[in-house]
Wavefront OBJ file of the C-alpha trace (Angstrom):
o trace
v 92.969 118.388 99.810
v 94.986 114.789 99.216
v 97.861 115.823 97.876
v 97.582 114.754 94.513
v 99.278 117.444 92.686
v 102.749 117.553 93.984
v 104.271 115.838 96.957
v 101.360 113.005 97.894
v 100.450 113.023 102.145
v 100.022 109.269 101.042
v 104.019 109.291 100.879
v 104.724 111.553 103.587
v 107.062 109.666 106.399
v 104.224 109.585 109.236
v 101.785 107.106 106.479
v 104.426 105.453 106.014
v 104.988 105.078 109.650
v 102.225 103.687 110.420
v 101.375 101.539 107.748
v 104.643 99.991 108.576
v 102.776 99.014 112.759
v 99.544 98.314 111.004
v 101.702 95.365 108.682
v 104.438 93.907 111.624
v 100.890 94.335 113.550
v 99.194 91.668 111.122
v 102.095 89.220 111.039
v 102.462 89.042 114.714
v 98.138 88.905 114.353
v 97.604 85.410 111.965
v 101.126 83.965 112.816
v 99.468 83.438 116.936
v 95.874 83.108 116.507
v 95.567 82.209 112.889
v 98.034 78.693 112.629
v 101.426 80.248 112.759
v 100.679 82.313 108.973
v 102.745 85.142 107.841
v 100.261 87.569 106.511
v 102.723 90.071 104.770
v 105.841 87.791 103.790
v 105.429 85.482 101.715
v 108.974 84.204 101.319
v 107.833 82.645 104.609
v 105.017 80.481 103.609
v 106.355 79.804 100.241
v 109.522 78.705 102.274
v 106.752 76.275 104.566
v 105.094 75.339 101.574
v 107.648 74.083 99.829
v 108.747 72.062 103.352
v 105.347 70.218 103.884
v 105.042 69.240 100.154
v 108.679 67.582 100.457
v 107.406 65.958 104.379
v 104.161 64.757 101.822
v 101.948 67.343 103.595
v 99.276 67.842 101.433
v 96.912 69.516 103.628
v 99.134 71.432 104.890
v 100.554 72.953 101.691
v 97.759 74.056 100.791
v 97.241 75.885 104.160
v 100.403 78.022 102.736
v 99.022 78.131 98.844
v 96.203 80.218 99.583
v 97.626 83.452 101.521
v 99.886 83.009 98.523
v 97.686 83.230 96.058
v 95.465 85.517 98.227
v 98.186 88.229 97.947
v 99.811 87.547 94.505
v 95.027 88.246 93.618
v 95.462 91.583 96.627
v 98.517 92.780 94.124
v 96.531 92.952 90.914
v 93.151 94.499 92.682
v 95.540 97.175 94.233
v 96.619 98.371 89.909
v 92.954 97.889 88.619
v 92.208 100.160 91.583
v 94.340 102.754 90.811
v 93.699 102.331 87.217
v 90.254 102.838 87.738
v 90.532 105.595 89.846
v 93.707 107.825 89.551
v 91.822 110.136 88.205
v 89.471 111.524 90.458
v 89.903 114.720 92.742
v 87.932 114.115 95.251
v 89.409 110.650 96.741
v 93.167 110.030 96.023
v 92.823 105.672 94.917
v 94.716 105.482 97.742
v 92.656 106.270 100.138
v 90.116 103.331 98.344
v 92.632 100.549 99.264
v 93.239 102.009 102.271
v 88.885 101.785 103.323
v 88.593 98.376 101.328
v 91.710 97.473 103.571
v 89.583 98.424 106.826
v 86.468 96.612 106.228
v 87.663 93.090 104.973
v 90.317 93.600 108.289
v 87.082 94.478 110.179
v 85.452 91.160 108.464
v 87.964 89.426 109.752
v 87.593 90.374 113.296
v 84.942 88.151 113.537
v 86.170 85.608 111.557
v 85.880 82.152 114.502
v 88.952 79.333 114.485
v 87.455 77.315 112.349
v 87.598 80.006 109.462
v 91.712 80.961 109.730
v 92.074 79.037 106.542
v 89.797 82.161 105.129
v 90.726 84.926 107.418
v 94.423 84.307 106.250
v 93.455 84.941 102.644
v 91.661 88.261 103.326
v 93.970 88.889 105.847
v 97.042 88.537 102.889
v 94.681 89.987 100.389
v 94.730 93.016 102.138
v 97.963 93.111 103.751
v 98.927 92.971 99.053
v 96.608 95.602 98.696
v 98.124 98.491 101.115
v 102.193 97.016 99.355
v 101.570 97.285 96.112
v 99.489 100.854 96.796
v 102.088 102.334 98.965
v 105.553 102.375 97.456
v 107.341 105.179 98.365
v 107.743 107.540 101.519
v 109.099 110.660 99.888
v 110.089 109.456 96.364
v 112.374 106.620 97.945
v 110.830 102.688 97.326
v 110.021 100.739 100.173
v 107.725 98.553 101.505
v 104.907 98.773 104.751
v 104.566 94.770 105.163
v 108.073 93.299 105.071
v 111.628 94.602 106.392
v 114.054 92.761 103.951
v 113.982 95.438 101.593
v 114.047 98.423 103.249
v 117.374 96.850 105.621
v 118.845 97.045 102.779
v 118.630 100.262 101.290
v 118.792 101.573 104.717
v 122.228 99.807 104.899
v 122.532 100.702 101.366
v 122.154 104.311 102.007
v 124.791 104.414 105.673
v 127.102 103.348 104.783
v 127.483 105.393 101.290
v 126.876 108.088 103.865
v 129.747 107.421 106.102
v 131.685 107.076 103.012
v 131.287 110.012 101.412
v 129.273 112.323 104.381
v 126.492 113.375 102.837
v 124.274 114.312 105.047
v 120.890 113.918 102.443
v 122.376 109.875 102.521
v 122.438 110.031 105.471
v 118.598 111.127 106.749
v 117.011 108.649 104.200
v 119.092 105.727 106.027
v 117.617 107.255 109.174
v 114.280 107.217 107.518
v 114.504 103.070 106.473
v 115.487 101.949 109.795
v 112.350 103.926 111.228
v 110.391 101.729 108.992
v 111.819 98.606 110.115
v 111.591 100.091 113.372
v 107.575 100.959 113.598
v 107.198 97.473 111.677
v 108.835 96.101 115.323
v 107.080 98.185 117.378
v 103.918 96.997 115.741
v 104.466 93.584 116.035
v 105.137 93.867 119.332
v 102.565 95.186 120.001
v 100.306 93.183 117.884
v 101.590 90.523 120.285
v 100.525 91.394 123.614
v 97.133 92.900 122.418
v 95.871 89.972 120.875
v 97.368 87.596 123.874
v 94.263 90.145 125.213
v 92.193 90.412 122.605
v 91.814 87.616 120.593
v 91.292 86.952 117.078
v 89.127 91.104 117.563
v 92.151 92.501 118.343
v 93.001 93.178 114.689
v 90.229 95.905 114.455
v 93.359 97.713 116.304
v 94.903 97.940 112.906
v 91.753 98.652 111.581
v 91.886 101.923 114.216
v 95.524 102.941 112.796
v 94.691 102.909 109.134
v 91.250 104.681 109.626
v 94.629 106.686 110.915
v 95.802 106.369 107.415
v 92.889 107.193 105.447
v 91.652 110.256 107.738
v 95.326 111.991 107.190
v 95.515 110.995 104.140
v 92.459 113.766 103.458
v 95.150 116.625 104.723
v 97.998 118.548 102.984
v 100.490 118.726 105.862
v 102.790 120.661 103.685
v 100.360 123.192 102.721
v 99.382 123.080 106.478
v 102.724 124.097 107.878
v 103.760 126.461 104.766
v 100.427 128.597 105.908
v 100.855 128.528 109.354
v 104.520 129.518 107.803
v 103.606 132.534 106.544
v 100.673 133.768 108.592
v 103.234 133.847 111.699
v 105.560 136.223 109.342
v 102.142 138.432 109.255
v 101.736 139.188 113.108
v 105.269 139.394 113.589
v 105.509 142.320 111.023
l 1 2 3 4 5 6 7 8 9 10 11 12 13 14 15 16 17 18 19 20 21 22 23 24 25 26 27 28 29 30 31 32 33 34 35 36 37 38 39 40 41 42 43 44 45 46 47 48 49 50 51 52 53 54 55 56 57 58 59 60 61 62 63 64 65 66 67 68 69 70 71 72 73 74 75 76 77 78 79 80 81 82 83 84 85 86 87 88 89 90 91 92 93 94 95 96 97 98 99 100 101 102 103 104 105 106 107 108 109 110 111 112 113 114 115 116 117 118 119 120 121 122 123 124 125 126 127 128 129 130 131 132 133 134 135 136 137 138 139 140 141 142 143 144 145 146 147 148 149 150 151 152 153 154 155 156 157 158 159 160 161 162 163 164 165 166 167 168 169 170 171 172 173 174 175 176 177 178 179 180 181 182 183 184 185 186 187 188 189 190 191 192 193 194 195 196 197 198 199 200 201 202 203 204 205 206 207 208 209 210 211 212 213 214 215 216 217 218 219 220 221 222 223 224 225 226 227 228 229 230 231 232 233 234 235 236
């Protein structure tokens, strides 16, 4: 049902592309409408924390410290969900993390700007749950909420493809660049939609995650195989 045996639907390229778009969307959303804080890229927040600490802007230090801590807690929470629910057959544990993320982000949509600190905390927590839960696309490590590692891996594979001519390496490289492009599209969409909808724009991200949740009930590969078999029978 959810692909726990063999290749998992949760590791499909389609899921990865949607999650990357959601990741880019959330980064744009929090930066534009929630006080210039990055939800996903904790490296940026850590740098800004250090800069403000050096400038003795302690209020700003706390502003960046909170989402960093929330991200760490989110990683821990995702691992706990995996540990307690990985043997469940009726639903995949990754679907539970997506559902948790949807609930959290839906709540963020109704937090006023006076509670930006809480909204950023919640979004950082949700992003950490996502990045810890979805770490592979068909066996290759990748990230849905940041691009540095994907850019490194994609470029390394591209270089090896150009050197060896191995088409499989070229295909893997394209997947990484596809994830990066999807992140960029999500960030651009996040900017435009946030300009229109304001703080409630995050509900659009909830819709993207809901699509992933539903898709993980399906085993796309099995459906494709069954469809091909049916076509062959019809030809006969």
